[in-house]
N, C-alpha and C positions, 0 to 999 in steps of 0.2 A: 504494499500500500504506500502511496506517495503522500506525505503530509503537505498538501497543496490546497490553498484557498483562493477566494476571488482576488485577494491582494497579490497573489502570485502571477496573475495574468500579466504578460509583458506589456510595455507601453505600445498602444495601437495607433499612435498619432500618424496621420498621413495615410492611413488604410481605410478601405471601404468594405464593409460587411453587409451581406443581405441575410437576413434571418426570416424564414417563413414561419407563419403561425405564431407571430409575436404579440398577440393581444393578451395572453395570460400565461401562467404556468412557466415551463421550461423556456419557451421562446422569448417570452417577455424578460425574464431574468438574464438570459444570455445577451439580449439587446441592451438591457441596462448596464450590465458590467462592461461590455465592449465600448459603450458610449462613454461611460465613466473613465475608461483607460484610454480615451481620446480618439476612438474610431469614428468615422462617418458611418452611421448605421441606416440602412434602408429596411423598413419593417413591411411585412405584407399582412393583410387582413381580408377576410371575406365580407366583413360587416363594417360599414363606414363609422358608425358611432363607437363600436368597440375599438376600432382602429385609432380613432381620434383620442380616446382616452389613454391607450397604450403609448401613442405618440407623445402625449403630454408628460407621462412617467419617464420615457426615455429622455425627453428634452430636459427634464429636471435633473436627471442623472448625468448628462452629457458634460464633458470637460473640453470638448473639441467642436468641430463643425456639427451643426444641428441635424437631427435625424430626419428622415423623409418617410412617407407612407405611400405604398402602392397597393391598389386593390387587386387581390388574387384569390380565385377559387381553384384550387388544384384538382378538383374533380371535373373541370371544364377545360378541354384542350383549347377552346377559343379564348378563355380567360388567360391561360398560361401563355399563349402567343402574344396576346395584348400586353400583359405584364412584363414578359421578357423584352419586348420592343421598347416599353416605357423605361424599364430599368437600364437598359443599355444606353438609352439617350440620356438619361439623367446622370449617369456616372461616367460619361465620356468613354464608354467601352473599356473601362478598367476596373476590375473587382478583385479584391484580395481574399475574401472569405465568402463562401456560399454554404450556409448551414440549413439543410433541408430538414427542418424540425416539424413542420405542420403535419397533422394527421388526424385520423379519427379512429375510434376503438369500439368494436363490436356494436354498432347501431342496428336497428332493425333493417331487414333487407330492402334495398331499393337499388335502382339503377342510376348511374350519373346521366348527365345530359348527352353523353357519347355512348350510352347504352352498355356502360361497364359496372360491374359490381362496385358499390360506393367505396368500400375500403380499399379494394384493388385500384380503384381510379385515384383516390386521394393520396394513399400512402406509397404507391409504386409508380403508376403510369405518370401522373402529374409531375412528381419530382424528377423523374427521369427525363421527361420532356423538357421541363425548366432548365435541367442541368445541361442537356444537349443544346439548347438554345443560347445559353449564357457561356458555353465553353470558349467561344472566340474572345470573350472579355477577361477571361481568367486563365487560360492555359499557359500564356506566356509571361504571366506576372510572378517574378521571383518571390518565393516564400508563400505562395497562395496555397489554399486548401479548400476541398469540397468535403463536407461532413455529412454523413448519413446517420440518421438516428433510428437505432434498432431497439430491441427489448429483450428481456430474459425470455419472453414467450416464444422467441424464434426457435428455441429447442423444440417446441411442439409443432413447428411448421412442416406442412407436407403439401407438395403439389407435383403434378405431372402434365404431360401434353393434353390428356383427356380433360382434366379439370380446367386448365387454362383456356381451352378452346370451347368449353361449354358455354352456350348462349343463354340457357335458362337454368337457374337454380331452383331445385324442387323443394319438397318439405323438409329435406334433410339439412337445410341451411343451418349452419352453426356459426354465429357470428364471431365467437372467440377463436374458433378454429381458423376462419378466414383472417382474423386479425394476426394470428400466429404466422400464417403463411406470408402475409405482407412483410412482417418483420424479418423473416427468413430471406425474402426477396431483396430487402434493403441491403443486407450483408453480401448477397450474391452480387447485386448491381455495383455496390462499392468496390468489391473485389474486380469486376470486369472492367469497371472504370479505371482502376489503378493500372490494370494491364495495358489498356490503350494508352494512357498517359506515359507510361514507361516506354512503350513500343514506339511512340511518336516523338520522344525526347521533350515533352512538355515540362514546364517549370512547376506546375501544380501537382499536389499529391491528393489522393482520395483515401479518407479515413472514416471511421465509424465509432459511435459511442451509444451507450444506453444509460438512462438515469437510475437503474435499480428500481426500487419501489418508492415512488415519490408522490406527494400529495398535489395532484393537478386535476384540471377539469376534464382531461381527455376522455375519461370513462364515465362521465356524468350522464350520457345518453346511451349507455350500454344496454343491450337487450338481455337482461337476466331471465333465467328460467322461472323464477318465482320471486315474490317479495322477500321471502325467507332468505334466499340466497343472496340477494342484494344487501340485506341488513347484515348478514354474516360477513360478506366481503367488506362492506363499509366499516364494520366493527374492527376487523383485523387491520385494515388500512390505517385507521385512526391509532391503533396501537403500534404498528410496526413500521409504517412508512415514514421516510424522512422529508423534509421540507422540499419545495419546488427549488429553492436556492441551492440545496445541497445536491439535489438531483441534476441540476444544470452543470455542476462543476466538471463531470466527465466530458460533456459536450465542450465546455470551455477549454479544457485540457487538450482535447483532440484538435481544437481549432487553433490554439495559440501556444502551447507549451513548446519550448525548444527541445529538439532531439526527436520529436514525433516523426515516424517514418511512414510512407505510403503503405496502405494495406492494414495498418494496425487497428486494433478495436479496444475501446477503453470502457470501463464501468466502475461502480463503486468497489472498493477493495475489501469491504467487510465480508462476513460470513454469508455465503450463497450469493454474493454480489447485490444484496438487497439495499445496503446502505454503506456509507464510509467514503473515504477520500479516493480520488481517481487512481486506477490501477489497470494494467492489462486485463482484458475481460476473456473469458472462455467462450468459445463458439462451437456450434454443432458441426459434426462431419458433413452434413448436408449443406452447410453455407460455405464449404470449400469444393463443392462439386462442380467439375468443369461442365458436366452434361446439363445440369440444372442452370448454370450460368448461361450456356449457349441457348437453352430453351427460353430463358427469361428474355435475352436480348431479341430473339425473334419475335416474342409476343409484343415486346416494346415497339420493335419496328412496325408491326402490323397494326397495332392499336393507335399509335401516334401519328404515323405517316411522316415522321421526322427522320431523315436519313441519318443512319448510325455513322458516327465519325470513324474514319479509317486512317 
């Protein structure tokens, strides 16, 4: 375990960071700390009112150039394209940090505007599309990083070609199982992106982090099987979970700590990686699968229509 706090985040003056899903929880804390350390922070939000409140908090924390807000709904590829164009215009096509934090967890089943299951659309396809569209602004920036946010639940993630290609989800839809597979996909995509960056001699690196068990809003709309199950999970969370500020530290470490190398994965260093200071995190064998990585990239190609970088 690394005894590392927010005060250990290096000076970020002169750097530009994009943090998705920055209206609450992990994303808001990451944005606040980066702004406090001098970064110019671009926040994204689906909701204008929530975005305005978050922007004010990041402004209050900022010690450098003021933050900016961009509307982004990762479940909509049209919104991703518009946001990416707006971001590249605002930052003069130079980005130091891309922190793909936004996501949804175990909501009731529904399709996105593009006909994709909502968790897969928001947690995997949208961030991958955004990353591809922003790569020209970050790939040649010295010291730049792309950070994917996974979860302990990735260990339970399973998917194959049949599941990815399914157009209709039947009565067997398990929102928590779908959440797990999206977090497995985050690690696979982070790995594949790092391969591409090294192959092409890019300056940026691709890394990942998870917050352990943190008190955030992401599970507030989760589809539990019964009220009893929800009360049980809420009770355990209140007893065992760490704060959002503590959960954000592995993300900040992955994004800013000296010595971080491409392809690494960080989380809390305490027992079972539930809480604690940042440390190297364990990952499942599936998250290292070349076959699953290739399958994922083909799915992203087909669902986004955005040409894969070569």
